[in-house]
mmCIF file as Biopython writes it, N, C-alpha, C and O atoms, coordinates in Angstrom:
data_model
#
loop_
_atom_site.group_PDB
_atom_site.id
_atom_site.type_symbol
_atom_site.label_atom_id
_atom_site.label_alt_id
_atom_site.label_comp_id
_atom_site.label_asym_id
_atom_site.label_entity_id
_atom_site.label_seq_id
_atom_site.pdbx_PDB_ins_code
_atom_site.Cartn_x
_atom_site.Cartn_y
_atom_site.Cartn_z
_atom_site.occupancy
_atom_site.B_iso_or_equiv
_atom_site.auth_seq_id
_atom_site.auth_asym_id
_atom_site.pdbx_PDB_model_num
ATOM 1   N N  . UNK A ? 1  ? -5.386  16.098  9.881   1.0 0.0 1  A 1 
ATOM 2   C CA . UNK A ? 1  ? -4.707  15.753  8.681   1.0 0.0 1  A 1 
ATOM 3   C C  . UNK A ? 1  ? -5.499  15.994  7.935   1.0 0.0 1  A 1 
ATOM 4   O O  . UNK A ? 1  ? -6.627  15.621  8.257   1.0 0.0 1  A 1 
ATOM 5   N N  . UNK A ? 2  ? -5.341  16.797  6.444   1.0 0.0 2  A 1 
ATOM 6   C CA . UNK A ? 2  ? -6.311  16.758  5.690   1.0 0.0 2  A 1 
ATOM 7   C C  . UNK A ? 2  ? -6.212  16.289  4.436   1.0 0.0 2  A 1 
ATOM 8   O O  . UNK A ? 2  ? -6.822  16.675  3.439   1.0 0.0 2  A 1 
ATOM 9   N N  . UNK A ? 3  ? -5.178  15.185  4.565   1.0 0.0 3  A 1 
ATOM 10  C CA . UNK A ? 3  ? -4.763  14.141  3.184   1.0 0.0 3  A 1 
ATOM 11  C C  . UNK A ? 3  ? -4.448  15.410  2.438   1.0 0.0 3  A 1 
ATOM 12  O O  . UNK A ? 3  ? -5.447  15.734  1.796   1.0 0.0 3  A 1 
ATOM 13  N N  . UNK A ? 4  ? -3.708  16.040  2.313   1.0 0.0 4  A 1 
ATOM 14  C CA . UNK A ? 4  ? -4.087  16.793  0.334   1.0 0.0 4  A 1 
ATOM 15  C C  . UNK A ? 4  ? -4.358  16.217  -0.990  1.0 0.0 4  A 1 
ATOM 16  O O  . UNK A ? 4  ? -5.092  16.404  -1.960  1.0 0.0 4  A 1 
ATOM 17  N N  . UNK A ? 5  ? -3.522  15.510  -0.623  1.0 0.0 5  A 1 
ATOM 18  C CA . UNK A ? 5  ? -3.428  13.908  -1.937  1.0 0.0 5  A 1 
ATOM 19  C C  . UNK A ? 5  ? -3.753  12.924  -1.742  1.0 0.0 5  A 1 
ATOM 20  O O  . UNK A ? 5  ? -3.944  12.849  -0.528  1.0 0.0 5  A 1 
ATOM 21  N N  . UNK A ? 6  ? -4.085  11.492  -2.479  1.0 0.0 6  A 1 
ATOM 22  C CA . UNK A ? 6  ? -4.302  10.336  -2.158  1.0 0.0 6  A 1 
ATOM 23  C C  . UNK A ? 6  ? -3.667  9.450   -3.133  1.0 0.0 6  A 1 
ATOM 24  O O  . UNK A ? 6  ? -3.938  9.624   -4.321  1.0 0.0 6  A 1 
ATOM 25  N N  . UNK A ? 7  ? -3.086  8.785   -2.885  1.0 0.0 7  A 1 
ATOM 26  C CA . UNK A ? 7  ? -1.931  7.462   -3.624  1.0 0.0 7  A 1 
ATOM 27  C C  . UNK A ? 7  ? -2.919  6.984   -3.490  1.0 0.0 7  A 1 
ATOM 28  O O  . UNK A ? 7  ? -3.696  7.290   -2.586  1.0 0.0 7  A 1 
ATOM 29  N N  . UNK A ? 8  ? -3.184  5.904   -4.568  1.0 0.0 8  A 1 
ATOM 30  C CA . UNK A ? 8  ? -3.713  4.360   -4.574  1.0 0.0 8  A 1 
ATOM 31  C C  . UNK A ? 8  ? -3.120  3.396   -4.700  1.0 0.0 8  A 1 
ATOM 32  O O  . UNK A ? 8  ? -2.939  3.086   -5.877  1.0 0.0 8  A 1 
ATOM 33  N N  . UNK A ? 9  ? -2.758  2.818   -4.057  1.0 0.0 9  A 1 
ATOM 34  C CA . UNK A ? 9  ? -1.944  1.337   -5.238  1.0 0.0 9  A 1 
ATOM 35  C C  . UNK A ? 9  ? -1.752  0.302   -4.651  1.0 0.0 9  A 1 
ATOM 36  O O  . UNK A ? 9  ? -1.180  -0.012  -3.607  1.0 0.0 9  A 1 
ATOM 37  N N  . UNK A ? 10 ? -2.851  -0.743  -6.235  1.0 0.0 10 A 1 
ATOM 38  C CA . UNK A ? 10 ? -3.419  -1.913  -6.143  1.0 0.0 10 A 1 
ATOM 39  C C  . UNK A ? 10 ? -2.233  -2.668  -6.744  1.0 0.0 10 A 1 
ATOM 40  O O  . UNK A ? 10 ? -1.296  -2.420  -7.502  1.0 0.0 10 A 1 
ATOM 41  N N  . UNK A ? 11 ? -2.778  -3.851  -5.956  1.0 0.0 11 A 1 
ATOM 42  C CA . UNK A ? 11 ? -1.077  -4.326  -5.874  1.0 0.0 11 A 1 
ATOM 43  C C  . UNK A ? 11 ? -1.744  -6.231  -5.618  1.0 0.0 11 A 1 
ATOM 44  O O  . UNK A ? 11 ? -2.523  -6.910  -4.949  1.0 0.0 11 A 1 
ATOM 45  N N  . UNK A ? 12 ? -0.795  -6.292  -6.647  1.0 0.0 12 A 1 
ATOM 46  C CA . UNK A ? 12 ? -0.844  -8.535  -6.500  1.0 0.0 12 A 1 
ATOM 47  C C  . UNK A ? 12 ? -0.042  -9.403  -7.225  1.0 0.0 12 A 1 
ATOM 48  O O  . UNK A ? 12 ? -0.080  -9.892  -8.355  1.0 0.0 12 A 1 
ATOM 49  N N  . UNK A ? 13 ? 1.194   -9.499  -5.606  1.0 0.0 13 A 1 
ATOM 50  C CA . UNK A ? 13 ? 2.707   -10.133 -5.975  1.0 0.0 13 A 1 
ATOM 51  C C  . UNK A ? 13 ? 3.490   -9.011  -6.305  1.0 0.0 13 A 1 
ATOM 52  O O  . UNK A ? 13 ? 4.056   -8.961  -7.397  1.0 0.0 13 A 1 
ATOM 53  N N  . UNK A ? 14 ? 3.563   -8.292  -5.648  1.0 0.0 14 A 1 
ATOM 54  C CA . UNK A ? 14 ? 4.804   -7.880  -6.148  1.0 0.0 14 A 1 
ATOM 55  C C  . UNK A ? 14 ? 5.689   -7.662  -5.205  1.0 0.0 14 A 1 
ATOM 56  O O  . UNK A ? 14 ? 6.579   -6.822  -5.339  1.0 0.0 14 A 1 
ATOM 57  N N  . UNK A ? 15 ? 5.533   -8.448  -4.072  1.0 0.0 15 A 1 
ATOM 58  C CA . UNK A ? 15 ? 7.050   -8.751  -2.950  1.0 0.0 15 A 1 
ATOM 59  C C  . UNK A ? 15 ? 8.415   -8.093  -3.267  1.0 0.0 15 A 1 
ATOM 60  O O  . UNK A ? 15 ? 9.256   -7.534  -2.563  1.0 0.0 15 A 1 
ATOM 61  N N  . UNK A ? 16 ? 8.327   -8.354  -4.521  1.0 0.0 16 A 1 
ATOM 62  C CA . UNK A ? 16 ? 10.027  -7.804  -5.259  1.0 0.0 16 A 1 
ATOM 63  C C  . UNK A ? 16 ? 10.122  -6.086  -5.587  1.0 0.0 16 A 1 
ATOM 64  O O  . UNK A ? 16 ? 11.184  -5.501  -5.797  1.0 0.0 16 A 1 
ATOM 65  N N  . UNK A ? 17 ? 8.990   -5.548  -5.577  1.0 0.0 17 A 1 
ATOM 66  C CA . UNK A ? 17 ? 9.290   -4.115  -5.711  1.0 0.0 17 A 1 
ATOM 67  C C  . UNK A ? 17 ? 8.384   -3.110  -4.811  1.0 0.0 17 A 1 
ATOM 68  O O  . UNK A ? 17 ? 8.249   -1.888  -4.861  1.0 0.0 17 A 1 
ATOM 69  N N  . UNK A ? 18 ? 7.802   -4.128  -3.949  1.0 0.0 18 A 1 
ATOM 70  C CA . UNK A ? 18 ? 6.526   -3.408  -2.779  1.0 0.0 18 A 1 
ATOM 71  C C  . UNK A ? 18 ? 7.596   -2.568  -1.715  1.0 0.0 18 A 1 
ATOM 72  O O  . UNK A ? 18 ? 7.261   -1.384  -1.753  1.0 0.0 18 A 1 
ATOM 73  N N  . UNK A ? 19 ? 8.572   -2.728  -0.932  1.0 0.0 19 A 1 
ATOM 74  C CA . UNK A ? 19 ? 9.052   -1.706  -0.015  1.0 0.0 19 A 1 
ATOM 75  C C  . UNK A ? 19 ? 9.881   -1.203  -0.735  1.0 0.0 19 A 1 
ATOM 76  O O  . UNK A ? 19 ? 10.563  -0.428  -0.064  1.0 0.0 19 A 1 
ATOM 77  N N  . UNK A ? 20 ? 10.281  -1.243  -2.073  1.0 0.0 20 A 1 
ATOM 78  C CA . UNK A ? 20 ? 11.097  0.104   -2.358  1.0 0.0 20 A 1 
ATOM 79  C C  . UNK A ? 20 ? 10.269  1.776   -2.829  1.0 0.0 20 A 1 
ATOM 80  O O  . UNK A ? 20 ? 10.601  2.961   -2.833  1.0 0.0 20 A 1 
ATOM 81  N N  . UNK A ? 21 ? 8.965   0.905   -3.205  1.0 0.0 21 A 1 
ATOM 82  C CA . UNK A ? 21 ? 7.691   2.082   -4.081  1.0 0.0 21 A 1 
ATOM 83  C C  . UNK A ? 21 ? 7.468   2.274   -2.111  1.0 0.0 21 A 1 
ATOM 84  O O  . UNK A ? 21 ? 8.344   2.965   -1.592  1.0 0.0 21 A 1 
ATOM 85  N N  . UNK A ? 22 ? 6.748   1.892   -1.474  1.0 0.0 22 A 1 
ATOM 86  C CA . UNK A ? 22 ? 6.427   2.051   -0.066  1.0 0.0 22 A 1 
ATOM 87  C C  . UNK A ? 22 ? 7.982   3.276   0.584   1.0 0.0 22 A 1 
ATOM 88  O O  . UNK A ? 22 ? 8.020   4.400   1.086   1.0 0.0 22 A 1 
ATOM 89  N N  . UNK A ? 23 ? 8.759   2.504   0.292   1.0 0.0 23 A 1 
ATOM 90  C CA . UNK A ? 23 ? 9.446   3.066   1.366   1.0 0.0 23 A 1 
ATOM 91  C C  . UNK A ? 23 ? 9.756   4.828   1.020   1.0 0.0 23 A 1 
ATOM 92  O O  . UNK A ? 23 ? 9.888   5.793   1.773   1.0 0.0 23 A 1 
ATOM 93  N N  . UNK A ? 24 ? 9.802   4.637   -0.987  1.0 0.0 24 A 1 
ATOM 94  C CA . UNK A ? 24 ? 9.985   5.925   -1.711  1.0 0.0 24 A 1 
ATOM 95  C C  . UNK A ? 24 ? 8.604   7.152   -1.112  1.0 0.0 24 A 1 
ATOM 96  O O  . UNK A ? 24 ? 8.522   8.379   -1.163  1.0 0.0 24 A 1 
ATOM 97  N N  . UNK A ? 25 ? 7.590   5.957   -0.517  1.0 0.0 25 A 1 
ATOM 98  C CA . UNK A ? 25 ? 6.209   7.550   -0.562  1.0 0.0 25 A 1 
ATOM 99  C C  . UNK A ? 25 ? 6.407   7.553   0.609   1.0 0.0 25 A 1 
ATOM 100 O O  . UNK A ? 25 ? 6.002   8.590   1.135   1.0 0.0 25 A 1 
ATOM 101 N N  . UNK A ? 26 ? 7.011   6.611   1.510   1.0 0.0 26 A 1 
ATOM 102 C CA . UNK A ? 26 ? 6.911   6.932   2.672   1.0 0.0 26 A 1 
ATOM 103 C C  . UNK A ? 26 ? 7.962   8.851   3.657   1.0 0.0 26 A 1 
ATOM 104 O O  . UNK A ? 26 ? 7.857   9.949   4.204   1.0 0.0 26 A 1 
ATOM 105 N N  . UNK A ? 27 ? 9.015   7.490   3.002   1.0 0.0 27 A 1 
ATOM 106 C CA . UNK A ? 27 ? 9.743   9.369   3.190   1.0 0.0 27 A 1 
ATOM 107 C C  . UNK A ? 27 ? 10.053  10.014  2.029   1.0 0.0 27 A 1 
ATOM 108 O O  . UNK A ? 27 ? 11.207  9.986   1.603   1.0 0.0 27 A 1 
ATOM 109 N N  . UNK A ? 28 ? 9.090   10.652  1.400   1.0 0.0 28 A 1 
ATOM 110 C CA . UNK A ? 28 ? 9.439   11.682  0.436   1.0 0.0 28 A 1 
ATOM 111 C C  . UNK A ? 28 ? 9.386   12.778  1.431   1.0 0.0 28 A 1 
ATOM 112 O O  . UNK A ? 28 ? 9.562   12.592  2.635   1.0 0.0 28 A 1 
ATOM 113 N N  . UNK A ? 29 ? 9.043   14.373  0.679   1.0 0.0 29 A 1 
ATOM 114 C CA . UNK A ? 29 ? 9.287   15.234  2.083   1.0 0.0 29 A 1 
ATOM 115 C C  . UNK A ? 29 ? 8.311   16.015  2.151   1.0 0.0 29 A 1 
ATOM 116 O O  . UNK A ? 29 ? 8.295   16.937  2.967   1.0 0.0 29 A 1 
ATOM 117 N N  . UNK A ? 30 ? 6.867   15.676  0.908   1.0 0.0 30 A 1 
ATOM 118 C CA . UNK A ? 30 ? 5.012   15.589  1.358   1.0 0.0 30 A 1 
ATOM 119 C C  . UNK A ? 30 ? 4.933   15.375  2.379   1.0 0.0 30 A 1 
ATOM 120 O O  . UNK A ? 30 ? 5.697   14.423  2.533   1.0 0.0 30 A 1 
ATOM 121 N N  . UNK A ? 31 ? 4.249   15.745  3.843   1.0 0.0 31 A 1 
ATOM 122 C CA . UNK A ? 31 ? 3.794   14.845  4.678   1.0 0.0 31 A 1 
ATOM 123 C C  . UNK A ? 31 ? 2.450   14.623  4.983   1.0 0.0 31 A 1 
ATOM 124 O O  . UNK A ? 31 ? 2.241   14.073  6.064   1.0 0.0 31 A 1 
ATOM 125 N N  . UNK A ? 32 ? 1.515   14.911  4.310   1.0 0.0 32 A 1 
ATOM 126 C CA . UNK A ? 32 ? -0.111  15.084  3.782   1.0 0.0 32 A 1 
ATOM 127 C C  . UNK A ? 32 ? -0.755  15.082  3.056   1.0 0.0 32 A 1 
ATOM 128 O O  . UNK A ? 32 ? -1.247  15.965  2.352   1.0 0.0 32 A 1 
ATOM 129 N N  . UNK A ? 33 ? -0.895  13.601  3.149   1.0 0.0 33 A 1 
ATOM 130 C CA . UNK A ? 33 ? -1.265  12.510  1.668   1.0 0.0 33 A 1 
ATOM 131 C C  . UNK A ? 33 ? -1.885  11.478  2.542   1.0 0.0 33 A 1 
ATOM 132 O O  . UNK A ? 33 ? -1.782  11.586  3.764   1.0 0.0 33 A 1 
ATOM 133 N N  . UNK A ? 34 ? -2.383  10.701  2.114   1.0 0.0 34 A 1 
ATOM 134 C CA . UNK A ? 34 ? -3.506  9.285   2.233   1.0 0.0 34 A 1 
ATOM 135 C C  . UNK A ? 34 ? -2.708  8.080   1.011   1.0 0.0 34 A 1 
ATOM 136 O O  . UNK A ? 34 ? -2.387  8.519   -0.093  1.0 0.0 34 A 1 
ATOM 137 N N  . UNK A ? 35 ? -2.433  6.465   1.392   1.0 0.0 35 A 1 
ATOM 138 C CA . UNK A ? 35 ? -1.344  6.137   0.536   1.0 0.0 35 A 1 
ATOM 139 C C  . UNK A ? 35 ? -2.535  4.841   1.280   1.0 0.0 35 A 1 
ATOM 140 O O  . UNK A ? 35 ? -2.503  4.382   2.422   1.0 0.0 35 A 1 
ATOM 141 N N  . UNK A ? 36 ? -3.580  4.497   0.073   1.0 0.0 36 A 1 
ATOM 142 C CA . UNK A ? 36 ? -4.868  3.035   0.265   1.0 0.0 36 A 1 
ATOM 143 C C  . UNK A ? 36 ? -3.941  2.020   -0.815  1.0 0.0 36 A 1 
ATOM 144 O O  . UNK A ? 36 ? -3.502  2.329   -1.923  1.0 0.0 36 A 1 
ATOM 145 N N  . UNK A ? 37 ? -3.813  0.730   -0.092  1.0 0.0 37 A 1 
ATOM 146 C CA . UNK A ? 37 ? -3.080  -0.364  -0.941  1.0 0.0 37 A 1 
ATOM 147 C C  . UNK A ? 37 ? -4.055  -1.409  -0.415  1.0 0.0 37 A 1 
ATOM 148 O O  . UNK A ? 37 ? -4.645  -1.895  0.550   1.0 0.0 37 A 1 
ATOM 149 N N  . UNK A ? 38 ? -3.850  -1.414  -1.513  1.0 0.0 38 A 1 
ATOM 150 C CA . UNK A ? 38 ? -5.342  -2.914  -1.863  1.0 0.0 38 A 1 
ATOM 151 C C  . UNK A ? 38 ? -5.286  -3.485  -2.798  1.0 0.0 38 A 1 
ATOM 152 O O  . UNK A ? 38 ? -5.375  -3.332  -4.016  1.0 0.0 38 A 1 
ATOM 153 N N  . UNK A ? 39 ? -4.986  -4.775  -1.513  1.0 0.0 39 A 1 
ATOM 154 C CA . UNK A ? 39 ? -4.051  -6.015  -1.907  1.0 0.0 39 A 1 
ATOM 155 C C  . UNK A ? 39 ? -5.322  -7.688  -3.140  1.0 0.0 39 A 1 
ATOM 156 O O  . UNK A ? 39 ? -6.329  -8.183  -2.634  1.0 0.0 39 A 1 
ATOM 157 N N  . UNK A ? 40 ? -5.062  -7.899  -3.877  1.0 0.0 40 A 1 
ATOM 158 C CA . UNK A ? 40 ? -6.039  -8.474  -5.068  1.0 0.0 40 A 1 
ATOM 159 C C  . UNK A ? 40 ? -5.663  -10.074 -4.767  1.0 0.0 40 A 1 
ATOM 160 O O  . UNK A ? 40 ? -5.654  -10.969 -5.612  1.0 0.0 40 A 1 
ATOM 161 N N  . UNK A ? 41 ? -5.391  -10.186 -3.518  1.0 0.0 41 A 1 
ATOM 162 C CA . UNK A ? 41 ? -5.308  -11.909 -3.261  1.0 0.0 41 A 1 
ATOM 163 C C  . UNK A ? 41 ? -3.514  -11.864 -3.093  1.0 0.0 41 A 1 
ATOM 164 O O  . UNK A ? 41 ? -2.952  -12.883 -2.690  1.0 0.0 41 A 1 
ATOM 165 N N  . UNK A ? 42 ? -3.019  -11.106 -3.300  1.0 0.0 42 A 1 
ATOM 166 C CA . UNK A ? 42 ? -1.630  -11.774 -3.370  1.0 0.0 42 A 1 
ATOM 167 C C  . UNK A ? 42 ? -1.198  -13.129 -2.944  1.0 0.0 42 A 1 
ATOM 168 O O  . UNK A ? 42 ? -1.532  -13.724 -1.920  1.0 0.0 42 A 1 
ATOM 169 N N  . UNK A ? 43 ? -0.743  -13.355 -3.487  1.0 0.0 43 A 1 
ATOM 170 C CA . UNK A ? 43 ? 0.022   -15.373 -3.475  1.0 0.0 43 A 1 
ATOM 171 C C  . UNK A ? 43 ? 2.105   -15.150 -2.705  1.0 0.0 43 A 1 
ATOM 172 O O  . UNK A ? 43 ? 2.790   -16.055 -2.229  1.0 0.0 43 A 1 
ATOM 173 N N  . UNK A ? 44 ? 2.332   -14.307 -2.809  1.0 0.0 44 A 1 
ATOM 174 C CA . UNK A ? 44 ? 2.972   -14.264 -1.785  1.0 0.0 44 A 1 
ATOM 175 C C  . UNK A ? 44 ? 3.797   -13.181 -0.555  1.0 0.0 44 A 1 
ATOM 176 O O  . UNK A ? 44 ? 2.901   -12.837 0.216   1.0 0.0 44 A 1 
ATOM 177 N N  . UNK A ? 45 ? 4.915   -12.649 -0.185  1.0 0.0 45 A 1 
ATOM 178 C CA . UNK A ? 45 ? 4.890   -12.012 0.900   1.0 0.0 45 A 1 
ATOM 179 C C  . UNK A ? 45 ? 4.356   -10.622 0.772   1.0 0.0 45 A 1 
ATOM 180 O O  . UNK A ? 45 ? 4.524   -10.098 1.873   1.0 0.0 45 A 1 
ATOM 181 N N  . UNK A ? 46 ? 3.834   -9.838  0.012   1.0 0.0 46 A 1 
ATOM 182 C CA . UNK A ? 46 ? 3.360   -9.046  -0.275  1.0 0.0 46 A 1 
ATOM 183 C C  . UNK A ? 46 ? 3.099   -8.018  0.279   1.0 0.0 46 A 1 
ATOM 184 O O  . UNK A ? 46 ? 3.602   -6.898  0.187   1.0 0.0 46 A 1 
ATOM 185 N N  . UNK A ? 47 ? 1.886   -8.604  1.166   1.0 0.0 47 A 1 
ATOM 186 C CA . UNK A ? 47 ? 0.929   -8.161  2.079   1.0 0.0 47 A 1 
ATOM 187 C C  . UNK A ? 47 ? 2.047   -7.786  3.764   1.0 0.0 47 A 1 
ATOM 188 O O  . UNK A ? 47 ? 2.033   -6.872  4.589   1.0 0.0 47 A 1 
ATOM 189 N N  . UNK A ? 48 ? 2.816   -8.957  3.605   1.0 0.0 48 A 1 
ATOM 190 C CA . UNK A ? 48 ? 3.729   -9.194  5.053   1.0 0.0 48 A 1 
ATOM 191 C C  . UNK A ? 48 ? 4.614   -7.972  5.036   1.0 0.0 48 A 1 
ATOM 192 O O  . UNK A ? 48 ? 4.937   -7.250  5.979   1.0 0.0 48 A 1 
ATOM 193 N N  . UNK A ? 49 ? 4.971   -7.887  3.619   1.0 0.0 49 A 1 
ATOM 194 C CA . UNK A ? 49 ? 6.492   -6.834  3.653   1.0 0.0 49 A 1 
ATOM 195 C C  . UNK A ? 49 ? 5.013   -5.435  4.189   1.0 0.0 49 A 1 
ATOM 196 O O  . UNK A ? 49 ? 5.110   -4.567  5.056   1.0 0.0 49 A 1 
ATOM 197 N N  . UNK A ? 50 ? 4.013   -5.688  3.425   1.0 0.0 50 A 1 
ATOM 198 C CA . UNK A ? 50 ? 3.566   -3.949  3.752   1.0 0.0 50 A 1 
ATOM 199 C C  . UNK A ? 50 ? 3.577   -3.459  4.535   1.0 0.0 50 A 1 
ATOM 200 O O  . UNK A ? 50 ? 4.181   -2.394  4.652   1.0 0.0 50 A 1 
ATOM 201 N N  . UNK A ? 51 ? 2.737   -4.155  5.673   1.0 0.0 51 A 1 
ATOM 202 C CA . UNK A ? 51 ? 2.035   -4.541  6.997   1.0 0.0 51 A 1 
ATOM 203 C C  . UNK A ? 51 ? 3.609   -3.713  7.524   1.0 0.0 51 A 1 
ATOM 204 O O  . UNK A ? 51 ? 3.455   -2.516  7.763   1.0 0.0 51 A 1 
ATOM 205 N N  . UNK A ? 52 ? 4.729   -4.137  7.668   1.0 0.0 52 A 1 
ATOM 206 C CA . UNK A ? 52 ? 5.633   -4.294  8.699   1.0 0.0 52 A 1 
ATOM 207 C C  . UNK A ? 52 ? 6.141   -2.231  8.218   1.0 0.0 52 A 1 
ATOM 208 O O  . UNK A ? 52 ? 6.077   -1.245  8.952   1.0 0.0 52 A 1 
ATOM 209 N N  . UNK A ? 53 ? 6.608   -2.341  6.695   1.0 0.0 53 A 1 
ATOM 210 C CA . UNK A ? 53 ? 6.522   -0.681  6.574   1.0 0.0 53 A 1 
ATOM 211 C C  . UNK A ? 53 ? 5.110   -0.174  7.146   1.0 0.0 53 A 1 
ATOM 212 O O  . UNK A ? 53 ? 5.357   0.819   7.829   1.0 0.0 53 A 1 
ATOM 213 N N  . UNK A ? 54 ? 4.392   -0.314  7.149   1.0 0.0 54 A 1 
ATOM 214 C CA . UNK A ? 54 ? 3.192   0.978   7.655   1.0 0.0 54 A 1 
ATOM 215 C C  . UNK A ? 54 ? 2.917   0.580   8.753   1.0 0.0 54 A 1 
ATOM 216 O O  . UNK A ? 54 ? 2.194   1.294   9.448   1.0 0.0 54 A 1 
ATOM 217 N N  . UNK A ? 55 ? 3.328   -0.492  9.193   1.0 0.0 55 A 1 
ATOM 218 C CA . UNK A ? 55 ? 3.248   -0.415  10.899  1.0 0.0 55 A 1 
ATOM 219 C C  . UNK A ? 55 ? 3.431   1.336   11.710  1.0 0.0 55 A 1 
ATOM 220 O O  . UNK A ? 55 ? 4.416   2.071   11.638  1.0 0.0 55 A 1 
ATOM 221 N N  . UNK A ? 56 ? 1.934   1.629   12.538  1.0 0.0 56 A 1 
ATOM 222 C CA . UNK A ? 56 ? 1.703   2.690   12.727  1.0 0.0 56 A 1 
ATOM 223 C C  . UNK A ? 56 ? 2.184   3.891   11.950  1.0 0.0 56 A 1 
ATOM 224 O O  . UNK A ? 56 ? 2.894   4.781   12.420  1.0 0.0 56 A 1 
ATOM 225 N N  . UNK A ? 57 ? 1.905   3.852   11.193  1.0 0.0 57 A 1 
ATOM 226 C CA . UNK A ? 57 ? 1.781   4.977   10.014  1.0 0.0 57 A 1 
ATOM 227 C C  . UNK A ? 57 ? 0.579   5.052   9.284   1.0 0.0 57 A 1 
ATOM 228 O O  . UNK A ? 57 ? 0.327   4.418   8.260   1.0 0.0 57 A 1 
ATOM 229 N N  . UNK A ? 58 ? -0.325  6.055   10.001  1.0 0.0 58 A 1 
ATOM 230 C CA . UNK A ? 58 ? -1.523  6.340   9.969   1.0 0.0 58 A 1 
ATOM 231 C C  . UNK A ? 58 ? -2.438  6.664   8.693   1.0 0.0 58 A 1 
ATOM 232 O O  . UNK A ? 58 ? -3.405  6.220   8.075   1.0 0.0 58 A 1 
ATOM 233 N N  . UNK A ? 59 ? -1.330  7.933   8.692   1.0 0.0 59 A 1 
ATOM 234 C CA . UNK A ? 59 ? -1.035  7.858   6.716   1.0 0.0 59 A 1 
ATOM 235 C C  . UNK A ? 59 ? -1.434  6.995   5.570   1.0 0.0 59 A 1 
ATOM 236 O O  . UNK A ? 59 ? -1.810  7.387   4.465   1.0 0.0 59 A 1 
ATOM 237 N N  . UNK A ? 60 ? -1.288  5.652   6.019   1.0 0.0 60 A 1 
ATOM 238 C CA . UNK A ? 60 ? -1.500  4.260   5.159   1.0 0.0 60 A 1 
ATOM 239 C C  . UNK A ? 60 ? -2.956  3.943   5.447   1.0 0.0 60 A 1 
ATOM 240 O O  . UNK A ? 60 ? -3.496  4.360   6.471   1.0 0.0 60 A 1 
ATOM 241 N N  . UNK A ? 61 ? -3.565  3.237   4.582   1.0 0.0 61 A 1 
ATOM 242 C CA . UNK A ? 61 ? -4.481  1.750   4.530   1.0 0.0 61 A 1 
ATOM 243 C C  . UNK A ? 61 ? -4.042  0.865   4.262   1.0 0.0 61 A 1 
ATOM 244 O O  . UNK A ? 61 ? -3.192  1.047   3.390   1.0 0.0 61 A 1 
ATOM 245 N N  . UNK A ? 62 ? -4.166  -0.285  4.599   1.0 0.0 62 A 1 
ATOM 246 C CA . UNK A ? 62 ? -4.052  -1.325  3.675   1.0 0.0 62 A 1 
ATOM 247 C C  . UNK A ? 62 ? -5.267  -1.999  3.500   1.0 0.0 62 A 1 
ATOM 248 O O  . UNK A ? 62 ? -5.962  -1.711  4.475   1.0 0.0 62 A 1 
ATOM 249 N N  . UNK A ? 63 ? -6.062  -2.987  2.513   1.0 0.0 63 A 1 
ATOM 250 C CA . UNK A ? 63 ? -6.947  -2.943  2.558   1.0 0.0 63 A 1 
ATOM 251 C C  . UNK A ? 63 ? -7.092  -4.761  1.753   1.0 0.0 63 A 1 
ATOM 252 O O  . UNK A ? 63 ? -6.377  -5.025  0.787   1.0 0.0 63 A 1 
ATOM 253 N N  . UNK A ? 64 ? -7.861  -5.588  2.197   1.0 0.0 64 A 1 
ATOM 254 C CA . UNK A ? 64 ? -7.139  -7.139  2.139   1.0 0.0 64 A 1 
ATOM 255 C C  . UNK A ? 64 ? -8.572  -7.967  1.173   1.0 0.0 64 A 1 
ATOM 256 O O  . UNK A ? 64 ? -9.243  -8.953  1.480   1.0 0.0 64 A 1 
ATOM 257 N N  . UNK A ? 65 ? -8.626  -7.173  0.088   1.0 0.0 65 A 1 
ATOM 258 C CA . UNK A ? 65 ? -9.725  -8.495  -0.470  1.0 0.0 65 A 1 
ATOM 259 C C  . UNK A ? 65 ? -10.201 -9.279  -0.544  1.0 0.0 65 A 1 
ATOM 260 O O  . UNK A ? 65 ? -10.098 -9.534  -1.744  1.0 0.0 65 A 1 
ATOM 261 N N  . UNK A ? 66 ? -10.615 -9.828  -0.227  1.0 0.0 66 A 1 
ATOM 262 C CA . UNK A ? 66 ? -11.385 -11.120 0.553   1.0 0.0 66 A 1 
ATOM 263 C C  . UNK A ? 66 ? -11.994 -12.547 -1.261  1.0 0.0 66 A 1 
ATOM 264 O O  . UNK A ? 66 ? -12.054 -13.759 -1.465  1.0 0.0 66 A 1 
ATOM 265 N N  . UNK A ? 67 ? -12.129 -11.907 -1.640  1.0 0.0 67 A 1 
ATOM 266 C CA . UNK A ? 67 ? -12.468 -12.306 -3.197  1.0 0.0 67 A 1 
ATOM 267 C C  . UNK A ? 67 ? -11.459 -11.216 -4.470  1.0 0.0 67 A 1 
ATOM 268 O O  . UNK A ? 67 ? -11.328 -10.019 -4.728  1.0 0.0 67 A 1 
ATOM 269 N N  . UNK A ? 68 ? -10.949 -12.510 -4.953  1.0 0.0 68 A 1 
ATOM 270 C CA . UNK A ? 68 ? -10.046 -11.651 -6.435  1.0 0.0 68 A 1 
ATOM 271 C C  . UNK A ? 68 ? -11.209 -10.871 -7.816  1.0 0.0 68 A 1 
ATOM 272 O O  . UNK A ? 68 ? -12.185 -11.180 -8.501  1.0 0.0 68 A 1 
ATOM 273 N N  . UNK A ? 69 ? -10.519 -10.021 -7.642  1.0 0.0 69 A 1 
ATOM 274 C CA . UNK A ? 69 ? -11.374 -8.383  -8.620  1.0 0.0 69 A 1 
ATOM 275 C C  . UNK A ? 69 ? -10.621 -8.700  -10.249 1.0 0.0 69 A 1 
ATOM 276 O O  . UNK A ? 69 ? -9.663  -9.221  -10.819 1.0 0.0 69 A 1 
ATOM 277 N N  . UNK A ? 70 ? -11.691 -8.058  -10.407 1.0 0.0 70 A 1 
ATOM 278 C CA . UNK A ? 70 ? -11.063 -8.559  -11.789 1.0 0.0 70 A 1 
ATOM 279 C C  . UNK A ? 70 ? -11.754 -6.995  -12.068 1.0 0.0 70 A 1 
ATOM 280 O O  . UNK A ? 70 ? -12.521 -6.251  -11.457 1.0 0.0 70 A 1 
ATOM 281 N N  . UNK A ? 71 ? -10.668 -6.958  -13.947 1.0 0.0 71 A 1 
ATOM 282 C CA . UNK A ? 71 ? -10.978 -5.008  -14.073 1.0 0.0 71 A 1 
ATOM 283 C C  . UNK A ? 71 ? -11.669 -5.670  -15.184 1.0 0.0 71 A 1 
ATOM 284 O O  . UNK A ? 71 ? -11.548 -6.884  -15.350 1.0 0.0 71 A 1 
ATOM 285 N N  . UNK A ? 72 ? -12.592 -4.727  -16.174 1.0 0.0 72 A 1 
ATOM 286 C CA . UNK A ? 72 ? -13.787 -4.463  -16.265 1.0 0.0 72 A 1 
ATOM 287 C C  . UNK A ? 72 ? -13.790 -4.245  -18.247 1.0 0.0 72 A 1 
ATOM 288 O O  . UNK A ? 72 ? -14.832 -3.958  -18.835 1.0 0.0 72 A 1 
#
């Protein structure tokens, strides 16, 4: 897979919206992509929801930060 394009999704506590967002990306007609999801230490169930949706799909990469990041 050459990953024609990449989608970067930084997130923090998005359990209300992330399922709809990821399913839209996952089932779109274009299949040649990589989706990089970056968790900023969410305290809700965002990460668990994401893991269920992306399980076994190598187009998705979940990065879980180990410390809080801040905008510059």
